[in-house]
C-alpha positions in Angstrom: 69.1 82.6 -9.1 66.8 85.2 -11.1 64.8 87.6 -9.0 61.1 87.8 -9.6 61.6 91.5 -10.4 63.7 90.7 -13.5 61.6 87.7 -14.7 60.0 88.7 -18.1 56.2 88.6 -18.1 54.5 86.3 -20.6 53.6 88.1 -23.9 49.9 88.5 -24.6 49.2 86.8 -28.0 45.9 87.0 -29.8 45.7 83.5 -31.6 43.4 84.1 -34.5 43.7 80.4 -35.6 42.3 79.3 -32.0 38.9 77.4 -32.3 37.7 79.9 -29.6 38.1 82.8 -32.0 36.9 80.7 -34.9 33.7 79.6 -33.1 32.9 83.4 -32.3 33.4 84.4 -36.0 31.5 81.3 -37.2 28.6 82.3 -35.0 28.8 86.0 -35.9 29.2 85.4 -39.7 26.4 82.8 -39.6 24.0 85.4 -38.3 25.4 88.1 -40.8 23.7 86.9 -43.9 21.7 88.7 -46.7 18.7 89.0 -44.3 20.8 90.6 -41.6 22.2 93.1 -44.1 18.8 93.9 -45.6 17.1 94.2 -42.2 19.6 96.6 -40.9 19.4 98.8 -43.8 15.6 99.0 -44.1 15.3 99.6 -40.2 17.9 102.4 -40.5 16.1 104.0 -43.3 12.7 103.8 -41.4 13.8 104.8 -37.8 17.0 106.7 -38.4 19.1 107.5 -35.4 16.6 106.1 -32.9 17.4 102.6 -34.4 20.6 102.7 -32.3 18.5 102.1 -29.2 17.1 98.8 -30.6 20.7 97.7 -31.7 22.0 98.5 -28.1 19.3 96.6 -26.4 19.3 93.6 -28.7 23.1 93.2 -28.1 22.6 93.0 -24.4 19.6 90.5 -24.6 21.7 88.4 -27.3 24.6 88.1 -24.8 22.3 86.8 -22.2 20.8 84.1 -24.5 24.2 83.1 -26.0 25.8 82.7 -22.5 23.1 80.5 -21.3 23.1 78.2 -24.4 27.0 78.0 -24.8 27.7 77.4 -21.2 25.1 74.6 -20.7 26.2 73.0 -24.0 29.9 73.1 -22.7 29.3 71.7 -19.2 26.9 69.0 -20.4 29.0 68.0 -23.3 25.8 67.6 -25.3 24.5 69.2 -28.4 21.3 71.4 -28.1 19.0 68.7 -29.3 20.2 66.2 -26.9 19.8 68.6 -24.0 16.3 69.1 -25.1 15.5 65.4 -25.3 17.1 64.9 -21.7 14.7 67.5 -20.4 11.6 66.2 -22.4 11.9 63.1 -24.5 11.0 63.8 -28.1 11.5 67.6 -27.7 14.8 67.5 -29.3 13.5 65.5 -32.3 10.9 68.3 -32.7 13.4 71.1 -32.6 15.7 69.2 -35.0 12.9 69.0 -37.6 12.3 72.8 -37.4 15.9 73.7 -37.5 16.7 71.5 -40.5 13.5 72.9 -42.3 14.4 76.4 -41.6 18.2 75.8 -42.4 17.3 74.5 -45.9 15.1 77.4 -46.6 17.5 80.0 -45.3 20.4 78.4 -47.3 18.3 78.9 -50.4 18.2 82.6 -49.6 21.9 82.6 -48.7 22.8 81.1 -52.0 20.6 83.6 -53.8 22.6 86.3 -51.9 25.9 84.8 -53.3 24.4 84.7 -56.8 23.3 88.3 -56.6 26.8 89.4 -55.2 28.7 87.7 -58.0 26.3 89.2 -60.5 27.2 92.7 -59.2 30.9 91.9 -59.1 31.4 90.1 -62.3 28.1 90.2 -64.2 27.6 86.4 -63.9 24.1 85.0 -64.1 22.7 84.5 -60.4 22.4 80.8 -61.0 26.0 80.5 -61.9 27.1 82.6 -59.0 25.1 80.3 -56.6 26.8 77.2 -58.3 30.4 78.6 -57.9 29.6 79.6 -54.4 28.3 76.2 -53.7 31.7 74.9 -55.0 33.6 77.1 -52.6 31.5 75.6 -49.6 32.1 72.1 -50.8 35.9 72.7 -50.8 35.6 73.7 -47.2 33.8 70.6 -46.1 36.0 68.4 -48.3 39.0 69.5 -46.3 40.7 67.0 -44.0 40.4 69.6 -41.1 36.9 70.9 -41.6 36.9 72.9 -38.3 40.1 74.7 -39.1 38.9 75.5 -42.6 35.6 76.9 -41.4 37.4 79.0 -38.8 39.7 80.6 -41.2 36.9 81.3 -43.8 34.7 82.9 -41.2 37.5 84.9 -39.5 39.1 86.2 -42.8 35.8 87.2 -44.3 34.5 88.7 -41.0 37.5 90.9 -40.9 37.0 91.8 -44.5 33.4 92.7 -44.1 34.1 94.9 -41.0 37.0 96.8 -42.9 34.9 97.6 -45.9 31.8 98.8 -43.8 34.1 100.9 -41.5 35.5 102.6 -44.8 31.8 103.4 -45.8 31.2 104.8 -42.3 34.2 107.2 -42.8 32.9 108.3 -46.2 29.3 108.8 -45.3 30.0 110.7 -41.9 27.0 109.9 -39.9 25.7 112.2 -37.2 27.5 110.4 -34.3 26.2 113.0 -31.6 22.5 112.4 -32.6 23.2 108.6 -32.5 24.7 108.8 -29.0 21.7 110.7 -27.7 19.1 108.5 -29.4 20.8 105.2 -28.3 19.5 106.1 -24.9 16.6 108.6 -25.5 15.0 107.4 -28.8 11.9 109.1 -30.3 9.5 106.3 -29.3 10.5 103.4 -27.3 7.4 101.2 -28.0 7.7 101.5 -31.8 11.2 100.0 -31.5 10.2 96.8 -29.8 9.3 95.1 -33.2 12.8 95.8 -34.8 14.4 94.9 -31.6 12.8 91.5 -31.5 13.5 91.0 -35.2 17.2 91.7 -34.5 17.3 89.3 -31.5 15.7 86.5 -33.6 18.2 87.3 -36.5 21.2 86.9 -34.3 20.3 84.1 -31.8 17.2 82.5 -33.4 17.1 79.2 -34.9 20.4 77.4 -35.7 22.7 80.5 -35.1 22.6 80.2 -31.4 24.3 76.7 -31.7 26.8 77.2 -34.5 29.6 78.2 -32.3 28.7 76.2 -29.4 28.5 73.0 -31.4 31.9 74.0 -33.1 33.5 74.2 -29.6 32.1 70.8 -28.7 33.5 69.2 -31.8 36.8 70.8 -31.0 36.8 69.2 -27.6 36.5 72.5 -25.7 34.0 71.6 -23.1 33.5 70.8 -19.5 33.3 72.9 -16.3 37.1 73.7 -16.7 36.5 75.5 -20.0 33.5 77.5 -18.9 35.3 80.8 -18.8 36.8 80.3 -22.3 33.5 79.3 -23.7 31.8 82.4 -22.2 34.4 84.7 -23.6 34.1 83.1 -27.1 30.3 83.4 -26.9 30.4 87.1 -25.9 33.0 87.9 -28.5 30.6 86.3 -31.2 27.8 88.6 -30.1 30.1 91.6 -30.0 31.4 91.0 -33.6 27.8 90.6 -35.0 26.7 93.7 -32.9 29.6 95.7 -34.2 29.0 94.8 -37.7 25.3 95.8 -37.3 26.3 99.0 -35.7 28.8 100.1 -38.3 26.3 99.1 -41.2 23.7 101.2 -39.4 26.1 104.2 -39.2 27.1 103.8 -42.9 23.5 103.8 -44.1 22.4 106.5 -41.7 25.1 108.8 -43.2 23.6 108.3 -46.6 19.8 108.6 -45.8 20.3 111.7 -43.6 21.7 113.3 -46.7 18.4 112.9 -48.4 19.1 109.7 -50.5 16.0 107.6 -51.2 16.9 104.0 -51.0 15.7 101.5 -53.8 13.3 99.1 -52.0 14.4 96.2 -54.2 18.1 96.6 -53.1 18.4 99.2 -50.4 22.0 98.4 -49.3 23.3 98.5 -52.8 21.7 102.1 -53.2 23.3 103.1 -50.1 26.8 102.1 -50.9 26.7 103.2 -54.4 25.4 106.7 -53.5 28.2 107.0 -50.9 31.1 105.8 -53.0 30.0 105.4 -56.6 31.2 102.4 -58.4 33.7 101.5 -55.6 30.7 101.5 -53.2 28.7 99.1 -55.4 31.7 96.8 -55.6 32.1 97.0 -51.8 28.5 96.0 -51.4 29.1 93.0 -53.7 32.1 91.9 -51.6 30.2 92.4 -48.2 27.0 90.5 -49.5 29.1 87.6 -50.9 31.2 87.3 -47.7 28.1 87.4 -45.6 26.2 85.0 -47.8 29.0 82.3 -48.1 29.7 82.3 -44.4 26.1 81.9 -43.7 26.0 79.1 -46.1 28.8 77.3 -44.4 27.6 77.9 -40.9 24.0 77.0 -41.7 24.9 73.8 -43.3 27.5 72.8 -40.5 25.0 73.5 -37.8 21.7 72.1 -39.3 23.5 68.8 -40.0 24.9 68.8 -36.5 21.3 68.6 -35.2 20.7 65.7 -37.3 23.6 63.7 -36.0 21.7 62.5 -33.0 18.7 61.0 -34.6 20.4 59.9 -37.9 23.3 57.8 -37.5 24.4 58.0 -41.2 24.7 61.9 -40.7 26.9 61.2 -37.8 29.0 58.5 -39.5 29.4 60.6 -42.7 29.2 64.1 -41.4 31.2 66.0 -44.0 29.3 64.3 -46.9 26.0 65.0 -45.3 26.8 68.6 -45.0 28.0 68.7 -48.6 24.8 67.1 -49.6 22.7 69.6 -47.6 24.5 72.5 -49.6 24.0 70.8 -53.0 20.3 70.3 -52.3 19.9 73.9 -51.2 21.6 74.9 -54.5 19.6 72.6 -56.6 16.3 74.0 -55.1 17.4 77.4 -55.7 18.3 76.9 -59.4 15.1 75.0 -59.9 12.5 77.1 -58.3 14.3 80.3 -57.1 13.5 81.5 -53.8 10.1 80.0 -52.7 9.0 83.2 -50.7 5.9 81.6 -49.0 7.9 78.6 -47.8 10.7 80.9 -46.5 8.2 83.0 -44.5 6.7 79.9 -43.1 9.9 78.2 -41.9 11.2 81.6 -40.9 8.2 82.1 -38.6 8.6 78.5 -37.2 12.3 79.0 -36.7 11.5 82.1 -34.7 9.4 79.7 -32.4 12.4 77.5 -31.9 14.2 79.9 -29.8 11.8 80.2 -26.9 11.2 76.5 -26.9 15.0 75.4 -27.0 16.0 78.4 -24.6 13.4 77.1 -22.1 14.9 73.6 -22.4 18.3 74.9 -21.7 17.1 76.8 -18.6 15.4 73.7 -17.3 18.6 71.8 -17.8 20.6 74.7 -16.1 20.0 73.3 -12.4 19.5 69.6 -13.5 22.7 67.9 -12.0 22.1 64.7 -14.1 22.6 67.0 -17.2 25.2 69.6 -16.0 27.0 67.6 -13.5 27.5 68.1 -9.7 30.4 70.6 -10.0 28.7 73.3 -12.0 26.4 76.0 -10.8 24.7 78.1 -13.4 24.5 81.8 -12.4 21.1 83.0 -11.2 21.5 86.3 -13.1 22.0 84.4 -16.4 18.8 82.3 -15.8 16.8 85.7 -15.1 18.4 86.9 -18.5 17.2 83.6 -20.1 13.7 83.9 -18.6 13.3 87.5 -19.9 14.5 86.3 -23.4 11.9 83.4 -23.5 9.1 85.7 -22.6 10.1 88.3 -25.2 10.5 85.8 -28.0 7.4 83.8 -27.1 5.4 87.0 -27.2 6.8 87.8 -30.6 6.0 84.2 -31.8 2.5 84.5 -30.5 2.0 87.8 -32.3 3.4 86.4 -35.6 1.3 83.2 -35.5 -2.1 84.8 -36.6 -0.4 86.2 -39.7 1.1 82.8 -40.5 -2.2 81.0 -40.2 -3.9 83.7 -42.4 -1.3 83.2 -45.1 -1.8 79.5 -45.2 -5.6 79.4 -45.4 
């Protein structure tokens, strides 16, 4: 009989092909799009080391928001729009309309990002770059195992982006001591509220909150028995996105503190090229394409997942509907470019989605008909969620007058 002292312990294995890891990277890379890269670069240039405070605080809030949404989706075994409809009939349909409108407009921007990236890397016209990237995305959704194909794309390109930006951090040598101090004691707390809210909306606003949660639901990872796994995956997704934002911030900070003036038309390209010359420009192209194509994939998948409850054709022919969504986004970009006014409109409306849908999630959190009798949602998460609703609702109210003025 073998003694317990000689029994080998099970080896820890990080399974990068697990849907739990894939969902985390899908959520993170869906958030890390061209807008994410540009916002981070511009805010770093403007607020310098103090921007670290906004990043740190936004990560904390993002984790609270994400845990609320992913856990309720998991235990209810319902998609976000179905939860909203269960709380208030018709609310899920309203949210679906905003999500799909916003998703279409943002995908036009994502495809523009792929076109710019391939122009930088190979000199291709941006329209051709978008068409080629559209083809790559279509191959993913033509796969017999769409979930696994998405997971692998998001994970591989996520690691690639992180590696390239980390290399830029090493080259630029940012003032880490100053960053550590300013992450707690920034120059001005109040002036950082606007960028902080923007960061929160960019990571967990609109469709991105549900990309990973819906992926796990489709993979069959749901129910009370999987709450811990789902929570770990949600937290990992936010930490990946937060880490990417942090290292991009550090890389750009190392450049601007040396007195480099960034080109407003393409600030991130300026920063990377100033730091590492031609290689830096190519690194920018690879990071931009990776961010844009994963956002195209995550955006299309999640936007159509909202349609599946109200349009049976989308549910029956899910992969074809997603492919049609991507083709439509590409066609609009080629035909009319990036419709700036429309993107601003739906971007603002998409920002309003977060407080509305998060409020419906919180309302469902203690409704036993939705979450079942065996699950108790933590009070501290509800408190986190209420704070996020108030913050994002305030931001939406502040943005609304500007929106109405623009469309007079």
